[in-house]
MARBA-3410 file (N, C-alpha, C, O; in Angstrom, 1 decimal):
200
1.0,-1.5,0.1,0.1,0.0,-0.2,0.8,1.5,-0.2,1.6,1.8,0.7 ~ 0.6,2.5,-1.3,1.4,3.8,-1.0,1.6,4.7,0.4,0.7,4.7,1.3 ~ 2.3,5.2,0.6,1.9,6.4,1.5,0.6,6.6,1.6,-0.2,6.4,2.5 ~ 0.5,7.1,0.1,-0.4,8.6,0.5,-2.0,7.8,1.0,-2.7,8.1,2.0 ~ -2.4,6.5,-0.1,-3.4,5.6,0.5,-3.2,5.2,2.0,-4.3,4.8,2.4
-2.1,5.1,2.9,-2.1,5.4,4.3,-2.5,6.6,4.7,-3.2,6.6,5.7 ~ -2.4,7.9,4.1,-2.7,8.7,4.6,-3.9,9.5,5.0,-4.1,10.3,6.0 ~ -4.7,8.8,3.8,-6.0,8.7,3.1,-6.6,8.2,4.3,-7.4,8.9,4.9 ~ -6.4,6.5,4.9,-6.8,6.0,4.9,-7.1,5.8,6.9,-7.4,4.8,7.6 ~ -6.9,7.9,7.6,-6.2,8.0,8.3,-7.8,8.9,8.8,-8.5,9.4,9.7
-7.6,8.7,7.4,-9.3,9.9,7.2,-10.3,9.7,7.8,-10.9,8.9,7.1 ~ -11.0,9.8,8.8,-12.8,9.7,8.5,-13.0,10.1,9.8,-12.2,10.3,10.8 ~ -14.8,10.4,9.6,-15.6,10.9,10.0,-15.3,10.7,11.2,-15.4,9.7,11.9 ~ -14.6,12.5,11.9,-15.0,11.7,13.6,-15.3,12.9,14.4,-14.6,13.9,14.3 ~ -16.6,12.8,15.4,-17.3,13.3,16.2,-17.4,14.3,17.3,-18.2,15.1,17.7
-16.0,13.4,17.7,-16.1,12.9,19.2,-14.9,14.0,20.0,-14.5,13.5,21.0 ~ -14.3,15.3,19.9,-13.6,15.9,19.5,-13.6,17.1,20.9,-14.6,17.7,21.2 ~ -12.2,17.1,21.6,-11.9,18.5,22.9,-11.2,19.0,22.1,-10.8,18.3,21.1 ~ -10.6,20.7,22.3,-9.5,21.5,23.0,-8.3,21.5,23.0,-7.5,22.4,22.9 ~ -8.0,19.8,23.3,-7.1,19.8,23.6,-5.7,18.8,22.9,-5.1,17.7,22.8
-5.5,20.8,22.2,-4.8,19.8,20.6,-3.3,20.3,21.7,-3.0,21.1,22.7 ~ -2.3,18.9,20.6,-0.8,20.3,20.9,0.5,21.4,20.1,1.5,21.9,20.5 ~ -0.6,21.3,18.3,0.1,22.2,18.0,-0.8,23.2,18.0,-2.0,23.1,18.0 ~ 0.1,24.4,17.9,-0.7,26.4,18.4,-1.3,26.2,17.0,-1.4,25.2,16.3 ~ -1.5,27.7,17.0,-3.1,28.1,15.7,-2.3,28.4,14.8,-2.9,28.3,13.7
-0.9,28.6,14.6,0.2,29.2,13.6,0.7,27.9,12.5,1.0,27.9,11.3 ~ 0.7,26.8,13.4,1.0,25.6,13.1,-0.2,25.1,12.4,0.0,24.9,11.2 ~ -1.4,24.9,13.0,-2.6,24.8,12.3,-3.1,25.6,11.3,-3.4,24.8,10.4 ~ -3.3,26.6,10.9,-2.9,27.7,10.3,-1.9,27.1,8.4,-2.3,27.1,7.2 ~ -0.1,26.8,9.2,0.6,26.9,7.7,-0.2,25.6,6.8,-0.5,25.6,5.6
-0.4,24.2,8.2,-0.9,23.3,7.5,-2.0,23.2,5.8,-1.8,22.8,4.7 ~ -3.4,24.3,7.0,-4.3,24.2,6.4,-3.7,25.6,4.4,-4.0,25.7,3.2 ~ -2.5,26.1,5.3,-2.9,26.7,4.0,-2.2,26.0,2.9,-2.7,26.0,1.8 ~ -0.7,25.2,3.3,0.5,24.6,3.0,-0.3,23.3,1.2,0.0,23.1,0.1 ~ -1.4,22.9,2.2,-2.0,22.0,1.6,-3.3,22.2,1.1,-4.1,21.4,0.7
-3.4,23.9,1.0,-4.3,24.3,-0.2,-3.5,24.7,-1.8,-4.0,24.7,-2.9 ~ -2.2,25.2,-1.3,-2.0,25.8,-2.6,-0.7,24.5,-3.2,0.3,24.5,-3.9 ~ -1.4,23.4,-2.4,-1.6,22.0,-3.7,-2.6,21.5,-4.5,-2.7,20.5,-5.2 ~ -3.3,22.3,-4.3,-5.4,21.6,-4.4,-5.2,22.1,-5.5,-4.8,23.2,-5.6 ~ -5.6,21.4,-6.7,-5.8,21.7,-8.2,-6.9,22.5,-8.5,-7.7,22.4,-7.7
-7.2,23.3,-9.6,-8.9,24.2,-10.1,-8.3,23.7,-11.7,-7.3,23.3,-12.4 ~ -9.9,23.9,-11.7,-9.8,23.6,-13.8,-9.3,25.1,-14.1,-9.5,25.6,-13.0 ~ -8.8,25.9,-14.8,-8.2,26.4,-15.4,-7.1,26.9,-14.7,-6.3,27.5,-15.3 ~ -6.9,26.7,-13.4,-5.7,27.0,-12.4,-6.4,28.2,-11.5,-5.7,28.6,-10.6 ~ -7.6,28.7,-11.6,-8.5,29.3,-11.5,-8.6,29.7,-10.0,-8.5,30.9,-9.6
-8.7,28.6,-9.1,-8.6,29.1,-7.7,-9.8,29.9,-7.2,-9.9,31.1,-6.7 ~ -11.0,28.7,-7.6,-12.8,30.2,-6.6,-12.5,29.7,-5.3,-13.0,30.1,-4.3 ~ -11.5,28.8,-5.3,-11.6,27.4,-2.9,-11.8,29.2,-2.3,-11.4,30.2,-2.8 ~ -12.5,29.0,-1.3,-11.7,29.9,-0.4,-11.5,29.2,1.4,-12.1,28.2,1.6 ~ -11.1,29.5,1.9,-11.1,28.8,3.3,-11.4,30.2,4.7,-10.4,31.0,4.5
-12.1,30.7,5.8,-12.1,30.9,7.1,-11.6,29.8,8.1,-12.0,28.7,8.4 ~ -10.6,30.4,8.6,-9.9,29.0,9.7,-10.8,30.1,10.9,-10.6,31.3,10.8 ~ -11.6,29.6,12.0,-11.8,30.4,13.4,-12.1,29.3,14.2,-12.8,28.3,14.3 ~ -10.9,30.0,15.2,-10.9,29.9,16.5,-11.4,30.0,17.6,-12.3,30.8,17.5 ~ -11.1,29.6,18.9,-11.9,30.8,19.8,-12.9,30.6,20.1,-13.5,29.5,20.1
-13.2,31.5,20.6,-14.7,32.3,20.5,-15.1,32.8,20.0,-16.2,33.3,20.2 ~ -14.3,33.0,18.6,-15.3,32.8,17.0,-16.2,31.8,17.2,-17.4,31.8,17.5 ~ -15.2,30.4,16.8,-15.7,29.2,16.6,-16.8,28.9,17.3,-18.0,28.8,16.9 ~ -16.3,28.9,18.7,-18.0,29.0,19.5,-19.1,29.2,19.7,-20.0,28.6,20.2 ~ -18.9,30.4,18.8,-19.9,32.0,18.7,-20.6,30.9,17.6,-21.8,30.5,17.6
-19.6,30.5,16.6,-20.4,29.6,14.9,-21.0,28.8,15.0,-22.0,28.8,14.2 ~ -20.8,27.5,16.3,-21.9,26.9,16.9,-22.8,27.1,17.9,-23.6,26.2,18.2 ~ -22.7,28.4,18.5,-23.7,28.2,19.9,-24.2,28.9,19.4,-25.0,28.0,19.0 ~ -24.7,29.9,18.9,-25.1,30.7,18.5,-25.7,31.1,16.4,-26.7,31.3,15.8 ~ -24.2,30.9,16.2,-24.7,30.6,14.8,-26.0,29.6,14.0,-27.0,29.7,13.4
-25.1,28.5,14.5,-25.8,27.2,14.1,-26.9,26.9,14.5,-27.8,26.5,13.8 ~ -27.0,27.0,16.2,-27.6,26.6,17.3,-29.0,27.0,16.7,-29.9,26.3,16.3 ~ -28.8,28.9,16.7,-29.7,30.0,16.7,-30.8,30.1,15.7,-32.0,30.6,15.8 ~ -29.8,29.4,14.2,-30.5,29.4,12.8,-31.2,28.0,12.8,-32.4,28.1,12.4 ~ -30.6,26.7,13.3,-31.5,25.5,13.8,-33.0,25.4,14.7,-34.0,24.7,14.7
-32.4,26.3,15.6,-33.5,26.5,16.6,-35.2,27.1,16.1,-36.2,27.0,16.7 ~ -35.0,27.6,15.1,-36.0,27.9,14.5,-36.9,27.2,13.0,-37.9,27.5,12.3 ~ -35.9,26.1,13.1,-37.2,24.8,12.5,-36.5,23.5,12.5,-36.2,22.7,11.6 ~ -36.2,23.4,13.5,-36.0,22.0,14.6,-37.6,21.8,15.9,-37.7,22.4,16.9 ~ -38.6,20.9,15.2,-39.6,20.6,16.1,-38.6,20.8,18.0,-37.4,20.8,18.3
-40.0,20.9,18.9,-39.6,21.2,20.1,-38.9,20.3,20.4,-37.7,20.4,20.8 ~ -39.7,19.0,20.1,-39.6,17.6,21.3,-38.3,17.5,20.5,-37.7,16.7,21.3 ~ -37.2,17.8,19.3,-36.2,16.8,18.8,-34.9,18.4,19.1,-33.8,18.0,19.4 ~ -35.1,19.5,19.0,-34.3,20.2,20.1,-33.3,20.2,21.0,-32.5,21.2,21.1 ~ -33.2,19.2,21.8,-32.7,18.2,22.8,-31.9,18.0,22.3,-31.0,18.8,22.3
-31.8,17.0,21.7,-30.5,16.0,20.8,-30.0,17.3,19.9,-28.9,17.7,19.9 ~ -31.0,17.8,19.2,-30.0,18.4,18.0,-28.8,19.8,18.8,-27.9,20.4,18.2 ~ -29.2,19.9,20.2,-28.3,20.9,20.6,-27.1,19.9,21.5,-26.0,20.3,21.8 ~ -27.4,19.0,21.8,-26.3,18.3,21.7,-25.2,17.6,20.4,-24.0,17.4,20.5 ~ -26.0,17.4,19.6,-24.8,17.7,18.5,-24.5,19.1,18.4,-24.8,19.5,19.5
-24.3,19.9,17.8,-24.0,21.4,18.3,-23.1,21.0,18.6,-22.1,20.4,18.0 ~ -23.6,21.3,20.7,-22.6,21.3,21.4,-20.9,20.3,21.1,-19.8,20.7,21.3 ~ -21.3,19.2,20.7,-20.2,18.6,19.7,-19.5,19.1,19.1,-18.4,19.4,19.4 ~ -20.0,19.3,18.0,-19.1,20.2,17.1,-18.2,22.0,18.0,-17.3,22.8,17.6 ~ -19.2,21.9,19.4,-19.3,23.4,19.6,-17.4,23.0,20.2,-16.3,23.6,20.2
-17.9,21.8,20.5,-16.8,21.5,22.1,-14.8,21.2,20.9,-13.8,20.6,21.3 ~ -15.2,21.8,19.6,-13.6,20.7,19.4,-13.2,22.2,19.3,-13.9,23.2,19.7 ~ -11.9,22.4,18.7,-11.0,23.9,18.8,-11.2,24.8,17.9,-11.0,26.0,18.1 ~ -11.5,24.2,16.5,-11.4,24.7,15.8,-12.5,25.1,14.4,-13.6,24.7,14.8 ~ -12.6,25.5,13.4,-14.0,25.3,11.9,-12.8,26.0,11.1,-12.1,27.0,11.0
-12.8,25.0,10.6,-12.4,25.6,9.1,-13.9,26.5,8.1,-14.3,26.5,9.3 ~ -14.5,26.9,7.6,-15.0,27.1,6.6,-15.0,27.0,5.1,-14.2,27.9,4.6 ~ -15.4,26.5,4.3,-15.5,26.7,2.8,-16.0,26.8,2.4,-17.0,26.1,2.3 ~ -15.8,28.2,1.3,-16.6,28.9,0.1,-16.0,28.7,-0.8,-15.0,28.0,-0.9 ~ -17.0,29.9,-2.3,-16.9,29.4,-3.5,-17.0,31.0,-3.9,-17.9,31.7,-3.4
-16.0,31.5,-4.7,-15.9,32.4,-4.2,-16.8,32.9,-6.3,-16.2,32.9,-7.4 ~ -17.4,33.1,-6.1,-18.7,32.9,-7.2,-18.0,33.8,-8.1,-17.8,33.2,-9.2 ~ -17.5,35.1,-8.1,-16.8,35.8,-9.1,-15.8,35.3,-9.6,-15.5,35.9,-10.6 ~ -14.8,34.3,-9.4,-14.3,33.4,-9.9,-15.0,33.0,-11.1,-14.5,33.2,-12.2 ~ -15.8,32.5,-10.9,-16.1,31.8,-11.7,-17.3,32.3,-13.0,-17.7,31.7,-14.1
-17.7,33.4,-12.4,-18.8,34.1,-13.5,-17.6,34.6,-14.7,-17.7,34.4,-15.9 ~ -16.2,35.5,-14.0,-15.0,36.3,-15.0,-14.8,34.5,-16.3,-14.3,34.6,-17.4 ~ -15.3,33.3,-15.6,-14.1,32.4,-16.3,-15.6,32.2,-17.3,-15.3,32.1,-18.5 ~ -16.6,32.2,-17.0,-18.2,32.1,-18.0,-17.9,33.2,-19.4,-18.0,33.0,-20.6 ~ -17.5,34.2,-18.7,-17.4,35.3,-19.5,-16.3,35.3,-20.3,-16.5,36.0,-21.2
-14.7,34.4,-20.2,-13.5,34.6,-21.0,-13.5,33.7,-21.2,-12.8,33.8,-22.2 ~ -13.9,32.4,-21.1,-14.6,31.3,-21.9,-16.2,30.7,-21.7,-16.8,30.1,-20.8 ~ -16.4,31.2,-22.9,-18.9,31.5,-23.3,-18.7,29.9,-23.7,-19.7,29.3,-24.0 ~ -17.2,29.1,-23.9,-17.8,27.4,-25.2,-17.9,26.2,-23.5,-18.2,25.0,-23.6 ~ -17.4,27.0,-22.2,-17.6,25.8,-21.2,-18.4,27.0,-19.8,-18.3,27.5,-18.7
-18.9,27.0,-20.6,-19.8,28.9,-18.8,-20.3,27.8,-18.4,-19.8,27.6,-17.3 ~ -21.6,26.1,-18.9,-22.2,25.1,-18.4,-20.9,24.1,-17.4,-21.2,24.1,-16.2 ~ -20.0,23.7,-17.6,-19.1,23.7,-16.6,-18.3,24.5,-15.8,-17.2,24.1,-15.3 ~ -18.6,25.2,-15.7,-17.6,25.9,-14.6,-17.8,25.8,-13.2,-16.9,25.4,-12.4 ~ -19.5,26.3,-13.0,-19.8,26.0,-11.7,-19.8,24.8,-11.6,-19.6,24.5,-10.4
-19.8,23.5,-12.3,-19.3,22.3,-11.3,-18.6,22.3,-10.9,-18.4,22.1,-9.7 ~ -17.4,22.6,-12.3,-15.7,22.4,-12.0,-15.1,23.3,-10.2,-14.1,22.9,-9.6 ~ -15.9,24.2,-10.0,-15.6,24.8,-8.8,-16.1,23.9,-7.6,-15.5,23.9,-6.5 ~ -17.2,23.2,-8.0,-17.8,22.5,-6.6,-16.8,21.1,-6.6,-16.7,20.5,-5.5 ~ -15.8,20.6,-8.0,-14.9,19.7,-7.9,-14.1,20.5,-6.8,-14.2,20.3,-5.6
-13.3,21.3,-7.4,-12.6,22.2,-6.4,-12.3,22.6,-5.4,-11.2,23.0,-5.1 ~ -13.7,22.6,-4.5,-13.9,22.7,-3.8,-14.1,21.0,-2.5,-13.8,21.1,-1.3 ~ -14.5,19.6,-3.2,-14.6,18.6,-2.6,-13.4,18.6,-2.9,-12.9,18.2,-1.8 ~ -12.0,18.8,-4.0,-10.8,18.3,-3.6,-10.1,18.9,-2.7,-9.4,18.3,-1.9 ~ -10.2,20.2,-2.6,-9.5,20.8,-1.4,-10.4,20.7,0.2,-10.0,21.2,1.3
-11.4,20.3,0.0,-11.9,19.7,1.5,-11.6,18.3,1.8,-12.0,17.9,2.9 ~ -10.9,17.5,1.0,-10.4,16.0,1.0,-9.2,15.9,1.7,-8.7,15.2,2.6 ~ -8.8,16.9,0.9,-7.3,17.3,1.6,-7.3,17.9,2.5,-7.2,17.2,3.5 ~ -7.5,19.5,2.8,-7.1,20.2,3.7,-7.6,18.9,5.3,-7.0,18.8,6.3 ~ -8.6,18.3,5.0,-9.1,17.0,6.3,-7.9,16.0,6.4,-7.6,15.6,7.5
-6.9,15.6,4.8,-6.7,14.3,5.0,-5.4,14.5,6.0,-4.9,13.7,6.9 ~ -5.1,16.2,5.4,-4.0,16.7,6.4,-3.8,17.3,7.7,-2.8,17.5,8.3 ~ -5.5,17.5,7.9,-5.4,17.5,9.3,-5.2,16.2,10.2,-4.5,16.3,11.2 ~ -5.7,15.2,9.9,-5.6,13.7,9.9,-4.4,13.4,10.1,-3.9,13.6,11.2 ~ -4.0,13.1,9.3,-2.0,13.2,9.4,-1.6,14.1,10.2,-0.6,13.7,10.7
-1.9,15.4,10.8,-1.5,16.3,12.2,-1.5,15.6,13.2,-0.6,15.7,14.0 ~ -2.7,14.7,13.2,-3.4,14.4,14.6,-4.3,14.9,15.0,-4.5,14.6,16.2 ~ -5.3,15.6,14.3,-6.2,16.3,14.5,-7.5,15.4,13.4,-7.7,14.9,12.3 ~ -8.2,15.8,14.5,-9.8,14.9,14.0,-10.4,16.5,13.2,-10.1,17.7,13.3 ~ -11.7,15.2,12.2,-12.7,16.8,11.8,-13.9,15.6,11.5,-14.0,14.4,11.7
-14.6,16.5,11.1,-15.8,16.2,9.8,-16.5,16.9,8.9,-16.9,17.8,9.7 ~ -17.1,17.1,7.6,-17.9,17.8,7.2,-19.0,18.5,7.6,-19.6,17.9,8.6 ~ -19.5,19.5,7.2,-20.8,20.1,7.6,-21.0,20.7,7.2,-20.2,21.5,6.7 ~ -22.5,20.7,7.2,-23.6,21.6,5.8,-24.7,22.0,6.2,-25.8,21.5,5.9 ~ -24.4,22.7,6.8,-25.6,23.4,7.9,-25.6,24.6,6.9,-26.1,25.6,7.5
-25.2,25.0,5.5,-25.8,26.4,4.7,-26.4,25.1,3.8,-26.1,24.0,3.4 ~ -27.6,26.2,3.5,-27.5,27.9,3.2,-28.3,28.6,4.4,-28.7,29.8,4.3 ~ -28.5,27.3,5.8,-29.8,28.1,6.7,-28.7,29.1,6.6,-28.9,30.0,5.8 ~ -27.4,29.2,7.2,-26.4,29.4,8.0,-26.2,30.8,7.4,-25.9,31.8,8.1 ~ -26.3,30.9,6.2,-25.8,31.9,5.0,-25.3,32.9,5.6,-24.2,33.3,5.9
-26.8,33.4,5.5,-26.5,35.4,6.1,-25.6,35.9,7.3,-24.9,36.9,7.2 ~ -25.9,34.6,8.7,-25.5,34.9,9.6,-24.0,34.9,9.3,-23.2,35.8,9.5 ~ -23.8,34.0,8.8,-21.9,33.9,8.7,-21.1,34.9,8.2,-19.9,35.2,8.4 ~ -22.1,35.3,7.0,-21.3,36.3,6.1,-21.2,37.8,7.2,-20.3,38.6,7.5 ~ -22.4,37.7,7.5,-22.6,38.9,8.2,-22.1,39.1,10.0,-22.2,40.1,10.6
-21.4,37.8,10.5,-20.3,37.9,11.7,-19.4,37.8,11.1,-18.8,38.8,11.5 ~ -18.8,37.3,10.3,-17.5,37.2,9.8,-16.7,38.2,8.6,-15.7,38.0,8.0 ~ -17.6,39.4,8.7,-16.8,40.0,7.3,-17.2,39.3,6.3,-16.6,40.1,5.6 ~ -17.8,38.3,5.3,-17.5,38.2,4.0,-17.7,38.3,3.3,-18.9,38.7,3.1 ~ -17.1,38.2,2.3,-17.4,39.4,0.7,-18.7,38.5,0.0,-18.7,37.2,-0.1
-19.7,39.3,-0.5,-20.9,38.9,-0.9,-20.5,37.4,-2.4,-21.2,36.5,-2.8 ~ -19.1,37.8,-2.6,-19.3,36.8,-4.1,-19.1,35.3,-3.5,-19.4,34.3,-4.2 ~ -18.6,35.3,-2.4,-18.3,33.6,-1.6,-19.9,32.9,-1.1,-20.8,33.3,-0.4 ~ -19.6,31.9,-1.7,-20.9,30.9,-1.5,-20.3,30.1,-0.4,-19.4,29.4,-0.9 ~ -20.5,30.0,0.8,-20.2,29.0,1.4,-20.6,27.5,1.0,-21.5,27.2,0.2
-19.9,26.8,1.7,-20.2,25.3,0.7,-20.6,24.6,2.2,-21.7,24.1,2.5 ~ -19.2,24.5,3.2,-19.2,23.7,4.1,-18.5,23.7,5.1,-17.4,24.0,4.9 ~ -19.0,23.4,6.6,-18.3,23.4,7.5,-17.6,22.6,8.2,-18.3,21.7,8.7 ~ -16.2,22.5,8.6,-15.1,21.3,9.3,-14.7,21.4,10.3,-13.5,21.5,10.4 ~ -15.7,21.2,11.7,-14.9,21.6,12.9,-14.1,19.9,13.1,-14.3,18.8,12.6
-13.1,20.9,14.4,-11.2,20.1,14.1,-11.1,20.1,15.6,-11.8,20.9,16.3 ~ -10.3,19.4,16.2,-10.1,19.0,17.2,-9.4,17.3,17.3,-9.3,16.4,16.5 ~ -8.8,17.6,19.1,-9.0,16.8,19.5,-9.3,15.6,19.3,-10.1,15.6,18.4 ~ -9.0,14.3,19.6,-10.1,12.9,18.8,-10.2,12.7,19.9,-9.1,12.4,20.4 ~ -11.5,12.6,21.0,-11.4,12.2,22.4,-12.3,10.5,22.5,-12.3,9.7,23.4
-13.3,10.7,20.8,-13.2,8.8,21.0,-13.5,8.9,19.5,-14.5,9.3,18.8 ~ -11.8,7.9,18.9,-12.4,7.4,18.2,-13.2,6.8,16.8,-13.0,5.5,16.7 ~ -13.5,7.0,16.5,-15.0,6.3,15.1,-13.8,4.8,14.2,-12.8,4.9,13.5 ~ -14.3,4.1,14.5,-14.0,3.1,13.6,-13.8,3.2,12.2,-14.4,3.9,11.5 ~ -12.5,2.1,11.8,-13.0,2.1,10.0,-14.4,2.1,9.6,-15.3,1.9,10.4
-14.4,2.4,7.6,-15.8,2.1,7.4,-16.0,1.7,7.2,-15.8,1.0,8.2 ~ -16.8,0.7,6.3,-17.0,-0.2,5.6,-17.7,0.7,3.9,-18.8,1.1,3.6 ~ -16.4,0.5,3.4,-16.6,1.1,2.2,-16.9,0.6,1.1,-16.3,1.1,0.2 ~ -18.3,-1.0,0.8,-18.3,-2.1,0.3,-16.8,-2.4,-0.5,-15.6,-2.2,-0.2 ~ -17.8,-3.3,-2.1,-16.7,-3.9,-2.0,-16.4,-3.1,-3.8,-17.2,-2.8,-4.6
-14.5,-3.0,-3.8,-14.7,-1.6,-4.8,-14.6,-2.5,-5.9,-15.5,-2.1,-6.6 ~ -14.2,-3.3,-6.3,-14.7,-4.1,-7.8,-15.9,-3.7,-8.5,-16.0,-3.7,-9.7 ~ -17.0,-3.2,-7.4,-18.6,-3.4,-7.7,-18.4,-1.5,-8.3,-18.9,-1.1,-9.3 ~ -17.8,-0.9,-7.8,-17.5,0.2,-8.4,-16.5,1.0,-9.7,-16.5,1.8,-10.6 ~ -15.6,0.0,-9.0,-14.1,0.7,-10.6,-14.1,-0.4,-10.9,-14.0,-1.5,-10.3
-14.5,-0.1,-12.6,-14.2,-1.2,-14.4,-12.4,-1.4,-14.8,-11.5,-0.6,-14.5 ~ -12.4,-2.4,-15.2,-11.0,-2.1,-15.9,-11.8,-2.7,-17.5,-12.8,-3.2,-17.8 ~ -10.7,-2.1,-18.0,-11.0,-2.1,-19.3,-10.1,-2.2,-20.4,-9.8,-1.1,-20.7 ~ -9.4,-3.4,-21.2,-8.2,-3.8,-22.0,-7.0,-3.8,-20.9,-7.1,-3.6,-19.7 ~ -6.0,-4.2,-21.6,-4.6,-5.0,-20.7,-4.2,-4.5,-20.2,-3.2,-4.9,-19.5
END
């Protein structure tokens, strides 16, 4: 098995996290920046954007923004369970917010009209590549994480609270931290059912 596959296999959805990390904020930011710089995008356009949130701002994201939004749409009898779930994300050390800069895609559509319909899809693919790369890099650095999608429910409040440019569209949220209780390896099914080989 290659070293790359070994690293990828360290990445799992980790939900029981806390803030007892050994890396400094600067070290975490460097891991994320170095990883992001190596991630490709269509036409090398780099539409992916990130905001890394630490400390009280991280807690505010989950306890105020996300939970506040969910309170308005969650049945009262289910809200206690929702609170518990969100409290788990708030207990993590930080969060990476992933965005797509739609101005980049619009510019590409104008400059390359032949491919205009493809650029939004390619931008999503680039963001997915970034999420996987950052998630894997955090795992390699000894941090657990998961990918969450509370957008578009929280988009306006996130944009207002963190002063996000109007062209940035929220794609995903990745809480990360020290793994308190690790999840086991997932069953990905029979890979032979998902991969065909044609030719010799």
